[in-house]
C-alpha positions in Angstrom: 101.9 78.5 144.8 104.1 78.7 141.3 107.9 79.9 140.9 107.3 80.3 137.4 109.1 83.6 136.6 107.4 85.9 134.3 109.0 89.4 134.2 112.3 90.3 133.4 114.5 92.2 135.7 113.9 95.2 133.6 110.0 94.8 134.2 110.2 94.0 137.7 112.4 97.2 138.0 110.6 99.9 136.1 107.1 98.6 137.9 107.8 99.9 141.4 109.8 102.5 139.8 109.2 106.2 140.6 108.5 108.4 138.6 111.9 111.3 137.7 110.5 114.3 135.9 110.3 117.0 138.6 106.3 118.2 137.7 105.5 115.0 139.6 108.0 114.6 141.9 106.5 118.2 143.6 103.4 117.0 143.3 104.1 113.7 145.5 105.7 115.8 147.8 102.5 118.2 148.2 101.0 117.7 152.0 97.6 118.7 153.0 96.9 120.5 156.1 95.8 117.0 157.6 98.8 115.3 156.4 101.2 118.1 158.2 99.0 117.7 161.4 99.7 114.2 161.7 103.6 114.5 160.7 104.4 117.3 162.9 103.0 115.3 166.2 106.2 113.8 165.7 108.9 115.1 167.7 112.1 114.4 166.4 113.3 115.7 162.8 113.9 112.1 162.1 110.9 110.8 163.1 108.6 113.4 161.5 110.8 113.2 158.3 110.6 109.4 157.7 107.3 109.5 159.1 106.5 111.4 155.9 108.2 110.2 153.6 106.3 106.9 154.3 103.3 108.8 154.1 104.5 109.6 150.8 105.4 106.4 149.4 101.9 105.0 150.8 99.8 107.9 149.6 101.2 108.2 145.9 102.7 104.4 144.9 100.7 102.1 147.4 103.9 100.6 149.3 106.5 101.5 152.2 110.2 102.2 150.5 112.3 99.2 151.2 114.7 100.0 153.6 117.7 98.4 151.6 117.1 100.8 148.4 117.4 103.9 149.1 114.2 106.5 148.0 114.6 109.1 145.0 117.3 111.7 146.6 115.4 114.2 144.3 111.8 113.7 146.3 113.9 113.1 149.2 115.2 116.9 148.7 111.7 118.1 148.0 109.7 116.4 150.8 112.2 118.0 153.6 112.0 121.4 151.4 108.3 121.4 152.3 108.9 120.4 155.8 111.5 123.1 155.9 113.9 120.6 157.5 117.8 120.4 156.9 120.2 117.7 157.3 120.3 114.0 155.8 117.4 112.6 157.7 116.8 109.5 156.3 119.7 107.3 157.2 119.3 108.7 161.1 115.7 107.4 160.4 116.6 104.2 159.2 119.3 103.7 162.2 116.3 104.0 164.8 114.2 101.2 166.2 112.6 98.9 164.4 109.4 99.5 166.5 108.8 102.5 165.1 109.2 102.3 161.8 106.0 99.7 162.4 104.6 102.0 164.2 104.5 104.6 161.8 103.4 102.4 159.3 100.2 101.5 161.7 99.4 104.9 162.3 99.5 105.4 158.6 97.4 102.1 157.4 94.8 103.9 160.3 95.2 107.1 158.9 94.9 106.0 154.8 92.0 103.4 155.0 95.0 101.4 153.7 95.2 97.0 154.1 98.1 95.0 154.1 98.3 92.6 151.6 97.5 89.1 153.0 96.7 85.6 151.9 93.1 85.8 151.4 93.9 89.3 149.4 95.8 87.2 147.0 93.5 84.5 146.8 90.9 87.3 145.8 94.0 89.2 143.4 94.3 85.5 141.2 90.6 85.6 140.9 90.6 88.7 139.9 93.1 88.3 137.0 92.1 85.2 135.6 90.0 86.9 133.4 93.1 88.9 132.0 95.8 85.8 132.2 92.9 84.2 129.4 93.6 86.7 127.2 96.8 87.3 127.7 99.9 85.5 128.8 102.3 88.9 129.1 103.7 89.0 132.6 104.1 92.6 132.7 100.3 93.6 131.6 98.9 91.0 134.6 101.1 92.8 136.8 100.5 96.3 136.2 96.5 95.5 136.5 97.4 93.9 139.7 98.8 97.3 140.9 95.8 98.9 139.6 93.1 96.3 141.6 95.4 96.7 144.5 95.4 100.6 144.8 91.6 100.9 143.5 91.0 98.6 146.9 93.3 100.3 149.2 95.7 97.7 149.6 99.4 97.9 150.3 101.2 96.7 147.3 103.6 94.2 148.4 107.2 93.2 147.8 108.2 92.7 143.8 108.6 88.9 144.3 104.7 88.2 145.6 103.4 89.8 142.5 105.0 88.4 140.8 104.5 84.8 142.3 100.6 86.2 142.6 100.8 87.2 138.2 102.2 83.6 137.7 99.6 81.8 139.8 97.0 83.5 138.0 98.7 82.6 134.6 98.9 78.9 135.2 95.3 79.3 136.1 94.4 81.1 133.2 96.3 78.7 131.1 94.4 76.0 132.7 91.2 77.7 131.8 92.4 77.8 127.9 93.1 74.2 127.6 90.1 73.6 129.5 87.9 75.4 127.5 89.3 74.3 124.3 89.5 70.5 125.5 85.9 70.6 126.7 83.9 70.3 123.0 86.1 67.5 122.0 85.2 63.9 121.6 87.0 61.0 122.0 86.9 60.8 118.4 88.2 64.0 118.0 91.2 63.7 119.7 92.3 60.3 118.3 91.9 62.0 115.3 94.4 65.0 116.3 97.1 62.2 117.9 97.3 61.0 114.5 98.6 63.9 112.8 101.2 64.0 114.9 102.4 60.0 113.5 104.9 59.6 110.9 107.0 57.5 109.8 110.9 57.0 108.4 109.6 58.0 104.7 106.8 60.1 105.3 106.6 63.4 107.2 104.1 63.8 110.0 100.2 64.4 108.5 100.5 67.5 110.7 103.8 68.6 108.9 101.6 68.1 105.6 99.1 70.6 106.5 101.0 72.9 107.3 102.9 73.2 103.6 103.4 76.5 102.1 101.9 76.8 98.4 104.1 75.9 95.7 104.3 77.0 92.3 101.3 78.6 90.7 99.1 75.7 88.8 96.1 74.2 89.0 98.4 70.8 91.0 99.5 73.2 93.9 96.0 74.9 94.0 93.9 71.3 94.2 96.7 70.2 97.3 95.7 73.0 98.9 92.7 72.2 98.6 93.6 69.0 99.9 94.8 70.4 102.9 92.0 72.6 103.7 89.1 69.3 102.8 91.6 67.3 105.8 91.0 70.2 107.8 87.1 69.8 107.4 87.0 66.1 107.8 87.6 66.6 111.6 84.5 68.1 111.7 86.4 70.2 114.9 83.1 71.8 117.1 81.9 74.6 115.2 83.1 77.7 116.9 85.9 76.4 119.0 88.0 79.1 117.6 85.7 81.8 119.4 85.6 80.3 122.9 89.2 81.9 123.9 90.3 85.2 122.9 92.1 85.5 119.8 95.2 86.7 121.1 95.4 83.2 123.0 94.3 81.7 119.9 96.9 83.2 118.0 100.2 82.5 120.4 99.6 78.9 120.4 99.0 78.5 117.3 102.4 79.9 116.4 103.9 78.0 119.9 102.5 74.9 117.6 103.8 75.3 114.0 107.3 76.2 115.6 107.0 72.6 117.6 107.7 69.3 116.2 105.8 66.5 116.0 107.7 64.8 118.2 108.0 67.6 121.0 104.1 67.9 120.6 103.6 64.1 121.5 105.7 65.0 124.9 102.9 67.4 126.2 100.5 66.1 128.4 96.9 65.6 126.5 95.2 68.8 127.4 97.5 70.8 126.4 98.7 69.0 123.4 95.3 69.0 121.9 94.3 72.4 122.7 98.1 73.2 120.6 96.6 71.4 117.9 93.2 73.1 118.0 94.5 76.4 117.6 97.0 75.2 114.7 94.4 73.8 113.0 91.8 76.8 113.2 94.6 78.8 112.6 95.5 76.9 109.5 92.0 76.7 108.2 91.7 80.3 107.6 95.6 80.8 106.3 94.8 77.7 103.6 91.3 79.4 103.0 93.5 82.9 102.2 95.9 81.2 100.1 93.5 79.3 98.0 91.9 82.6 96.9 95.2 84.1 96.1 96.5 81.5 94.4 93.1 81.6 92.2 94.2 85.4 91.8 97.6 84.5 90.6 96.7 81.5 88.5 94.2 84.0 86.8 96.8 87.2 86.6 99.1 84.4 84.6 96.3 82.7 82.6 95.7 86.8 81.5 99.2 87.6 81.3 100.1 84.1 78.8 97.0 85.2 76.8 98.5 88.7 76.2 102.0 87.5 75.4 100.1 84.3 72.8 98.3 87.7 71.4 101.4 89.7 71.0 103.3 86.4 69.5 101.2 85.8 67.2 100.9 89.2 66.2 104.7 89.1 65.7 104.6 85.9 63.3 101.8 87.1 61.4 103.5 91.0 60.6 105.4 90.4 57.7 102.4 88.8 56.2 100.0 91.9 57.2 102.4 94.4 56.0 102.3 92.4 52.7 99.1 92.5 52.8 98.6 96.4 53.3 101.2 96.9 50.5 98.8 94.6 48.4 96.3 96.9 49.2 97.9 100.0 48.4 98.6 99.3 45.3 95.1 97.6 44.6 93.8 101.0 45.7 96.2 103.1 43.6 95.0 100.9 40.7 91.4 101.6 41.5 91.9 105.4 41.6 93.9 105.4 38.4 91.6 103.4 36.9 88.7 106.1 37.9 91.0 109.0 37.0 91.9 107.8 33.4 88.1 105.6 32.6 89.8 102.3 32.1 88.0 99.2 33.1 88.7 98.8 37.3 88.8 94.8 37.3 91.1 94.8 34.4 93.6 97.3 36.7 93.1 95.0 39.6 94.4 91.8 37.7 97.3 93.6 36.2 98.3 93.9 40.2 97.8 90.0 40.7 95.7 87.2 39.0 92.0 87.5 40.3 91.8 83.9 41.9 95.1 85.0 44.2 92.8 88.3 44.8 90.2 86.2 46.1 92.3 84.1 48.2 94.1 86.9 49.2 90.9 88.5 50.4 90.5 85.8 52.6 94.1 85.5 54.1 93.4 88.7 55.1 90.0 88.6 56.8 91.7 85.7 58.3 94.3 87.9 59.8 91.7 91.0 61.1 89.5 88.3 62.9 89.4 90.1 66.6 91.1 87.1 68.4 94.1 88.2 66.6 94.4 91.5 68.4 92.5 91.6 71.9 94.0 88.4 74.0 90.4 88.0 75.5 89.3 86.1 72.5 92.0 83.6 73.5 91.6 83.2 77.2 89.5 80.2 76.8 92.6 78.3 75.1 93.3 77.9 78.4 90.0 76.5 80.1 91.2 73.4 81.3 93.8 74.6 83.3 90.6 76.6 85.3 88.7 74.0 85.3 91.0 71.9 87.1 90.5 73.0 90.2 87.4 75.8 90.5 84.7 72.7 91.3 86.4 72.3 94.1 87.6 75.9 95.0 83.5 77.3 94.7 82.7 74.0 97.4 85.1 74.6 99.5 85.1 78.2 100.0 81.4 79.6 102.3 81.1 82.5 99.6 78.4 85.5 101.2 77.6 88.4 99.0 76.5 91.9 99.5 73.4 93.0 97.8 75.3 94.8 94.9 77.4 91.6 94.3 74.6 89.3 94.2 73.8 88.0 90.8 77.8 87.4 90.8 77.2 85.0 94.0 73.8 83.8 91.7 76.0 83.1 89.1 78.5 81.3 90.5 75.9 79.0 92.1 74.9 77.8 88.9 78.3 77.2 87.8 78.2 75.2 90.6 75.4 73.5 89.7 76.3 72.7 86.5 79.8 71.2 88.0 77.4 69.1 90.1 75.2 68.1 87.0 78.0 68.2 84.4 76.1 70.5 82.0 77.9 71.7 78.8 75.1 74.2 78.6 74.5 77.4 80.4 71.1 77.5 81.0 68.9 80.6 79.9 68.0 82.1 82.9 71.8 82.4 84.5 72.4 85.8 85.5 74.1 88.5 83.3 73.9 91.9 85.4 77.9 90.9 86.1 79.2 90.9 83.1 81.2 94.0 82.9 81.0 95.8 78.7 84.5 94.3 78.0 83.1 90.7 78.5 79.6 90.9 77.1 80.6 90.8 73.5 82.6 87.2 74.0 80.3 85.9 76.8 76.9 86.2 75.3 76.7 85.0 71.6 73.8 84.7 68.7 74.1 80.7 69.6 73.5 81.4 73.4 75.8 81.9 76.2 79.4 80.8 76.0 80.3 78.3 78.9 83.7 78.8 78.9 83.9 82.6 78.6 81.0 83.0 81.6 82.7 80.4 83.8 85.9 82.3 83.1 84.0 85.8 83.5 82.3 85.1 86.8 85.6 83.6 88.4 87.4 86.9 87.2 84.9 89.1 89.2 84.8 86.8 91.8 88.5 88.3 92.3 87.5 91.6 92.4 84.7 91.2 94.7 86.6 89.3 97.2 89.2 91.9 97.0 86.5 94.9 97.8 84.8 92.9 100.0 81.4 92.7 97.9 81.8 89.1 98.6 83.2 87.9 102.0 84.7 84.1 102.8 83.6 82.9 105.9 86.4 81.2 107.9 89.0 83.6 106.2 91.1 86.6 107.8 91.5 88.9 104.6 88.2 88.0 102.6 85.8 88.2 106.1 82.5 90.7 105.9 83.8 94.2 105.6 82.1 95.3 108.7 83.6 92.9 110.6 86.9 95.0 110.7 86.1 97.7 111.9 85.1 99.0 115.1 81.7 97.6 116.7 79.5 100.2 116.0 78.5 100.4 119.8 81.9 100.8 120.7 82.2 103.4 118.2 79.3 104.8 119.8 81.0 105.8 123.6 83.8 107.2 121.4 82.2 109.6 119.3 82.6 112.3 122.1 86.3 112.3 122.1 87.7 110.4 118.8 91.3 110.0 118.6 91.4 111.3 115.7 92.9 115.4 115.2 89.9 115.9 113.3 86.3 117.2 114.7 83.7 114.5 115.0 81.1 117.3 113.6 80.9 117.3 109.9 80.0 121.1 109.3 82.6 122.4 112.0 85.8 120.0 109.8 84.4 121.0 106.2 83.9 124.9 107.1 87.4 124.7 108.4 88.9 123.0 105.5 86.6 124.6 102.6 88.1 128.1 104.3 91.8 126.8 104.2 91.1 125.9 100.6 89.6 129.3 99.5 92.3 131.3 101.4 94.9 129.0 99.6 93.4 129.7 96.3 93.3 133.1 96.9 97.3 133.5 97.3 98.3 130.9 95.0 96.1 132.5 92.2 97.7 136.0 93.2 101.1 134.6 92.9 99.9 133.1 89.7 99.0 136.4 88.5 102.0 138.4 89.4 104.6 135.3 87.9 105.8 135.3 91.6 105.6 131.6 92.2 109.0 130.2 92.7 110.2 128.3 89.4 106.7 127.2 88.4 105.2 128.2 85.2 101.3 128.1 85.0 100.2 128.5 81.4 97.3 127.3 79.3 99.3 124.1 78.8 99.4 123.3 82.4 101.6 123.7 84.9 105.9 123.2 85.0 108.0 123.1 87.8 111.4 123.4 87.3 113.8 121.4 88.7 115.8 122.4 92.1 119.1 123.7 91.7 121.8 121.7 93.8 122.2 123.4 97.3 124.6 120.6 98.8 127.7 123.1 99.6 131.2 122.3 97.4 132.9 121.4 101.2 130.6 118.3 101.8 132.1 116.3 99.9 135.6 116.2 100.9 134.7 116.9 104.6 132.9 113.3 104.3 135.7 112.2 102.7 137.8 112.6 105.5 135.9 111.7 108.3 134.9 108.3 106.6 138.5 108.2 106.2 139.1 107.9 110.0 136.8 105.3 110.8 138.3 102.6 112.0 137.6 99.3 109.7 135.7 96.8 111.3 134.0 93.5 110.1 130.4 92.9 110.1 130.2 91.0 113.2 132.0 93.5 115.2 129.6 96.1 114.4 126.8 94.1 115.5 128.7 92.6 118.9 129.3 96.4 119.8 126.2 97.9 118.7 124.8 95.2 121.2 127.2 96.2 123.6 125.7 99.6 123.5 122.0 99.3 123.1 121.3 95.5 124.6 119.0 95.1 121.2 119.0 91.2 121.3 117.3 91.4 124.7 114.6 92.1 122.9 114.3 88.0 121.6 112.3 86.4 123.8 111.4 82.7 124.0 108.1 82.0 121.7 106.7 80.5 125.1 108.4 82.7 127.7 108.9 86.4 127.3 112.1 86.0 130.3 114.0 83.2 128.5 116.6 84.7 126.1 119.1 83.0 123.5 123.1 82.4 123.4 123.9 85.9 122.3 126.4 84.5 119.8 124.5 82.5 118.3 121.7 85.0 118.4 123.4 87.5 116.4 124.8 84.9 113.9 120.9 84.4 113.2 120.3 87.9 113.1 123.7 88.0 110.4 122.5 85.6 108.1 119.0 87.2 107.6 120.8 90.3 106.9 123.2 89.3 104.7 121.3 86.9 102.5 123.4 83.7 103.3 121.2 81.6 104.7 121.4 79.0 107.8 123.6 76.5 106.3 126.4 78.6 105.1 126.3 80.7 107.6 126.7 77.5 109.9 129.8 77.2 107.6 131.1 80.2 107.7 130.5 80.7 111.3 133.1 78.8 113.9 131.1 77.3 116.9 127.6 77.1 115.1 125.4 74.8 113.7 122.9 74.6 111.4 120.7 72.9 113.8 121.3 75.3 116.4 120.7 78.1 114.7 117.8 76.9 113.6 116.5 76.3 117.1 117.2 80.0 117.3 115.3 81.1 114.2 112.5 78.8 115.3 112.0 79.9 119.2 113.3 83.3 119.0 112.9 84.9 116.0 109.2 86.4 114.8 108.3 89.6 113.2 107.6 91.3 117.0 110.7 90.4 118.0 112.5 91.9 114.8 110.6 95.2 115.1 111.1 95.9 119.0 115.1 95.2 118.7 114.6 97.7 115.6 112.8 100.5 117.7 115.8 100.0 120.2 118.6 101.3 117.2 116.2 103.6 116.5 115.8 105.4 119.8 119.6 105.2 120.3 120.2 106.8 116.5 117.7 109.9 118.1 119.3 110.6 120.7 123.4 110.9 119.0 124.3 114.5 119.0 125.1 114.5 115.1 121.8 113.1 114.3 120.3 115.9 115.3 121.9 117.8 112.4 120.0 115.4 110.5 116.8 115.9 111.9 114.4 116.1 114.6 112.6 112.7 113.9 109.4 114.5 112.7 109.8 114.4 109.3 110.1 110.2 107.3 109.9 109.5 103.9 109.2 105.3 102.6 110.3 103.8 99.4 109.8 99.9 98.4 112.9 98.1 97.1 112.9 94.9 95.1 114.5 91.8 95.2 114.5 89.0 92.3 113.3 85.7 93.5 115.1 82.5 93.2 115.4 79.0 92.9 112.4 77.6 95.5 111.3 81.0 96.5 110.7 82.0 92.7 107.2 80.5 93.1 106.6 82.9 95.8 107.3 85.5 94.3 105.2 87.9 91.7 105.9 90.4 88.8 105.9 93.6 89.2 105.4 95.8 86.0 107.3 98.8 88.0 110.2 96.2 87.9 110.4 94.3 85.2 108.7 91.1 83.7 110.9 88.9 86.2 109.0 87.7 89.8 110.6 89.3 92.8 109.5 90.5 96.3 109.5 94.3 97.6 110.9 95.1 100.9 108.8 98.4 101.5 111.2 100.6 104.3 110.6 103.8 105.9 113.2 105.8 107.4 112.9 108.9 109.3 115.0 112.2 108.9 117.9 110.8 111.2 118.5 108.0 108.8 117.5 105.3 110.9 115.0 102.8 109.3 112.6 102.4 111.4 109.6 99.7 110.0 110.4 97.4 106.9 107.2 95.0 105.6 107.0 92.6 101.5 105.0 93.6 99.1 104.2 92.5 95.9 102.2 93.7 92.7 100.4 96.3 95.2 101.1 99.8 95.1 103.7 101.3 97.8 101.0 103.6 98.9 98.8 100.5 100.1 101.7 100.1 102.9 102.8 103.9 103.4 100.2 104.2 106.4 101.2 101.2 108.1 104.7 102.0 109.0 103.4 105.3 110.8 101.2 103.5 113.0 102.7 100.6 113.8 106.4 100.8 114.0 107.2 100.7 117.8 110.1 103.3 118.2 109.9 106.9 120.1 110.1 108.4 116.9 106.7 111.2 116.4 106.4 111.4 112.5 104.3 114.6 111.4 104.8 114.5 108.0 106.0 111.3 105.4 107.6 111.7 101.7 106.9 109.2 99.1 107.6 109.1 95.9 104.4 109.1 92.8 103.8 105.0 94.1 102.9 106.0 97.2 100.1 108.2 96.9 96.4 107.9 96.1 93.5 110.1 96.9 92.4 107.5 99.6 96.0 107.6 101.1 95.9 111.8 101.1 92.6 111.4 102.9 93.7 108.7 105.6 96.7 110.6 106.1 94.8 113.9 106.8 92.1 111.9 109.4 95.2 110.3 111.3 97.5 113.1 111.6 99.9 113.2 108.9 101.2 115.8 106.6 101.4 113.5 103.8 103.8 115.1 100.9 104.2 113.1 98.0 106.9 113.9 95.0 104.1 113.4 92.0 106.3 112.9 88.6 103.1 113.9 86.5 102.2 116.6 88.4 101.2 118.3 85.0 98.4 116.0 84.5 97.0 116.5 88.0 94.1 119.0 88.4 92.9 121.0 91.1 89.7 120.2 93.2 87.6 123.1 94.0 83.5 124.0 95.0 82.6 126.7 92.6 83.9 127.6 89.6 86.9 127.8 87.8 86.7 131.2 86.7 86.6 132.3 90.4 90.3 131.7 89.5 91.4 133.3 86.4 95.5 132.3 86.9 94.6 129.0 88.0 92.0 128.1 85.5 93.8 125.4 83.2 94.5 123.7 86.4 91.2 123.3 87.8 88.6 120.5 87.1 85.7 120.4 85.5 84.6 118.1 88.1 83.6 120.1 91.4 84.1 118.8 94.6 81.2 116.4 96.0 80.9 117.7 99.4 77.7 115.2 100.1 79.2 112.0 99.5 80.8 113.5 102.2 78.1 114.2 104.9 76.3 111.2 103.5 79.1 109.0 104.9 81.0 111.1 107.6 79.9 108.9 110.7 81.4 105.8 108.2 84.7 107.6 107.3 85.1 108.2 111.2 84.8 104.6 111.7 87.2 103.3 109.4 89.4 105.9 110.6 89.1 105.0 114.3 89.7 101.5 113.5 92.7 102.0 112.1 94.1 104.0 115.1 93.1 101.9 117.2 94.6 99.2 115.6 91.6 97.0 115.1 92.5 96.8 111.7 95.3 97.2 109.8 95.3 100.5 107.0 97.0 98.7 104.8 94.0 96.3 104.7 91.5 98.5 104.3 93.4 100.9 101.9 93.2 97.6 99.1 89.8 97.1 99.4 88.8 100.4 99.2 91.1 99.8 95.9 89.2 97.7 95.0 85.2 99.0 95.4 83.5 99.4 92.9 83.2 103.4 91.0 79.5 104.0 93.2 80.4 102.2 96.4 79.9 105.7 99.3 82.6 105.4 101.0 85.1 105.0 98.9 83.6 108.0 97.1 83.5 110.3 100.1 87.3 109.3 101.0 88.0 110.4 97.4 86.7 113.3 97.6 88.1 114.4 101.0 91.7 113.1 99.5 91.2 115.6 96.1 90.4 118.8 99.0 93.7 117.4 100.8 95.8 117.1 97.2 95.0 120.3 95.9 96.1 122.0 99.1 99.3 119.7 99.0 99.6 120.9 94.9 99.0 124.6 96.1 101.4 124.5 98.7 103.9 122.4 96.2 103.6 125.4 93.7 104.4 128.6 96.3 107.2 127.0 98.4 110.0 125.4 97.7 111.2 124.8 100.3 108.8 122.0 100.8 110.2 120.9 97.3 113.8 120.7 98.9 112.6 118.8 102.3 110.6 116.2 100.2 113.7 115.5 97.9 116.3 115.3 100.8 113.7 112.8 102.3 113.5 110.9 99.9 117.0 111.2 98.7 118.1 109.8 102.7 115.2 106.5 101.4 117.7 106.2 97.9 120.6 106.3 100.0 119.6 103.5 102.6 118.3 101.0 99.6 121.8 101.5 98.2 123.2 100.4 101.5 120.6 97.4 101.6 121.6 96.7 98.1 125.4 96.2 99.5 124.7 94.2 102.2 122.1 91.7 101.0 125.0 90.4 98.6 124.7 86.7 98.9 123.0 84.2 96.8 122.9 87.3 94.1 120.8 89.4 96.3 118.2 86.8 95.3 115.4 85.7 97.6 115.4 81.7 97.5 113.3 81.2 100.5 109.9 79.4 99.9 108.5 80.1 103.1 106.6 84.4 103.6 107.8 84.2 107.4 111.5 83.7 106.4 111.0 86.2 104.0 109.8 88.3 106.3 112.7 87.5 108.5 115.2 88.7 105.3 113.6 91.8 105.3 113.8 92.4 109.1 117.3 91.2 109.3 118.2 93.6 106.3 116.3 96.5 108.4 118.3 95.7 111.2 121.6 95.2 109.9 121.6 98.8 108.6 120.0 100.8 110.7 123.1 99.1 113.6 125.5 100.0 110.4 123.7 103.7 110.7 124.2 103.8 114.6 127.4 103.0 114.4 128.7 105.0 111.8 126.8 107.9 113.4 128.8 107.5 116.6 132.6 107.2 115.3 131.5 110.1 112.8 130.9 112.0 116.0 134.2 111.0 117.5 136.1 112.2 114.3 134.2 115.2 114.1 135.6 115.9 117.4 139.0 115.1 116.8 139.1 117.5 113.9 137.8 120.0 116.2 140.1 119.6 118.3 143.5 119.4 116.1 142.4 123.2 114.7 139.7 122.5 111.8 136.6 124.8 111.6 134.0 123.2 110.7 130.8 124.8 109.2 128.0 123.2 111.4 125.9 123.8 108.8 128.2 121.0 107.0 127.5 118.3 109.1 123.7 118.0 108.2 124.5 116.9 104.5 126.6 114.2 106.1 125.3 110.9 105.7 126.0 107.8 108.1 125.2 105.1 105.4 128.5 104.7 103.8 129.7 101.1 103.6 132.8 100.8 102.0 135.2 101.0 105.3 133.2 97.5 106.3 133.9 93.9 105.8 131.0 92.3 105.0 132.3 89.1 103.3 134.5 86.4 104.9 134.3 84.3 107.9 131.7 85.5 109.9 133.6 84.9 113.7 132.8 86.8 117.1 135.5 87.6 119.1 134.6 89.1 122.7 138.3 90.2 123.0 137.2 92.6 120.3 134.5 94.5 121.7 135.7 97.6 123.5 135.0 98.1 127.5 132.0 100.0 128.7 132.1 103.2 127.9 135.0 103.1 125.6 135.7 103.0 121.8 137.9 101.9 118.7 140.4 104.2 117.7 140.1 106.2 115.1 142.3 106.3 112.1 144.8 108.7 111.7 143.2 112.0 110.1 144.7 113.9 106.9 143.5 117.3 108.3 146.4 119.1 106.4 145.6 117.8 103.3 142.1 118.7 104.1 142.0 122.2 104.3 142.5 123.3 101.0 139.4 121.7 99.6 137.8 122.4 103.0 138.4 126.5 102.5 139.7 126.5 105.9 142.6 128.1 107.8 
């Protein structure tokens, strides 16, 4: 029997724990007439009571209470009350004969029809769990499934040690099946090739290490290197579909495990395990490389077009003086001709008086050259970089297995023509080559009097391929980000089963849904129209020119600033290491950083906190090892390799968010149902510069954006890294995929955080979406019917009416998409990217746009009529901006630049920074509470409304720099806190207007 530990101490305790809510305990203590008759057959009160407790446990939970662990006191009281018994009877029952208890259990087994857990039943349990064990290696999931099976089959649940051993045996069997499944189709040649990937020399790393390198600088050479890596994996000729022989969860887990292991570590494994892991690593790498090649191509095109624009602008600037000279010259010529006509004099002589005729002819030729289209349109000079594209495009098109939808078939046919031209080394595009895919803006350069221009044809096709891949009109076999659109969604047959009870807050019936929304829209339009006609919209003016919303007045009381200054002056002056240590002593958030191979193993707490701190303050492991006595670079790298992952960071962050939500002071800031999100740009430098992208919103320097969600209680609960895309793409991810106990109902963003598609999906998924729209005066209201129904709003109503028919036609597809996102089949951000890239004629995108227009119109009407909504949005966004200021201060090393090359390390930087700011917020909240209590005890009368304006995001009292030393003796004992600094109450009374 395996002795593998698969459950943590907290999981063991919670697995068989009794519920503690009053309603459930009352139901558990209910006994039927037959139950009461059976209980009454026992004479002594202690005997009846003990028998009833055993019955209650066996009937409701599935096992008898342990003699060494007393049952829930609340449950015992309920049972005693039900039986009309008094006194502490359970100890009396336990002090009786063991034979009596065994006889009671035997009698109850017969009465309830249950059987004991035997060796044969244990084997049946293992057999039942094997299927699940091939899909997951999480012990708690197996244990929960085991308890369900035991209860369904009327088997008494054994001791927790037996439960864990049974699940461990099933898990070992599941591992064996997974390894056998992956090894079965491999030939001896495959196994030899896999082992050769691990070979290395003193001067050269292993082939596997080379295969897993991230993309470098964006140029043709690195695209070719990535194509070499992809080709190298293809050359192994692994059996087709081997990645689909096991569950994706196990494949991804084994792939992550393999990527973390060195070649030397992998060689020490058994052959079956080693080859299985290598197969998973290579299959995952194949998908990653495919996606990265496409992304490199996209960034190459973006770079080439950006360079063309810059070149065109530079050339225009260089010829600017000459153009000005020519303009002045032709003004003089034109004026001379005009004067000659008025006076009847010789016009040719008038021109020659300005400049000699030969110079005039030469000037015409110079002007003709200046006026060429390629001087003003960057598209005309893009082919100057054709050699860059030609360097990698043939191999890229050969490597990618492209599949087109009917809408993109002309483009796919064009790519086949281009591939054929590459293969035949043809110089001329066939006259029969497809041209339907060529947009109007390209036609004048692609189609010339001499025929189809090859260079422009290729550029156009590869540029259109970028958009088609984004939208899903063309998809790539073996890709994760660019696969068939339908494959992202929940299967049709599974959706049909869910349709009667969809996990969405909207009706599945289209007519019921649309009638309710149109009724609400009409009601809101009538209300706002009436208010506008009477001039009663608060701080809103509507005229023929549009709408003007006056800025909000500052509603923060003057006493808030002196109160905040007083409270912060009382806080201790800790080092950042002391904050992390103390917050961990309150929450034990470090317990969530489990080993990638074993959920039970935990790292050294000091080394783990040091690694987290290195991420959060952007110091890096090398410098942190130098600044933190007792740690080495290798020890910190081991922690990062085996314990630091996105999911462990996310679970630890949720622990801090939940702790913040329980603080009394946090209740003054909000109830945890509203939130805001915003992106924060960090420049990329050194080797990380090539991983960054230019986002015009933040200037021309490459960078990465940390997109963070923060609750109304000042706790950041989700973060991700984005670049170049609109913030709106990731708004829903944070609301759907955080792990905290927050139940967000209303969410705020700035202008970059909204599109009509986001409005639609937010509504379909049950969130109230409230963006602060900067150019509100340019946005229109959409209605069904004529605008003259609402004369006071007529200037704001779009001339385009709502297209409800589009929603009706695609209602099922809309619901399937929303359900897929809700259930986590696909992420909201990926779908929003594809929807945004869809051509305008796509039905699903148009239907979602129409739903979004309805919801945006309702929101705008609420914005006009409700100043409280405007204040909530402003307050929520202010909290996000305050959090960004704290993050900028904390992320202080390396000039605040991201210098990591690998995307996963960049992600760790974002997660570490978010965790650190959450810890600071929680620590500040706890000590601010204590400071306020001290002030109240000293007789300072504080208006509690002022507390809602305090913020726990200050950092001036925290030492963020210097040596990072962990001292156990600096952590207050359990239940104790650091001493506050003396309160200057008398000095602050005047500022606070209190006595």
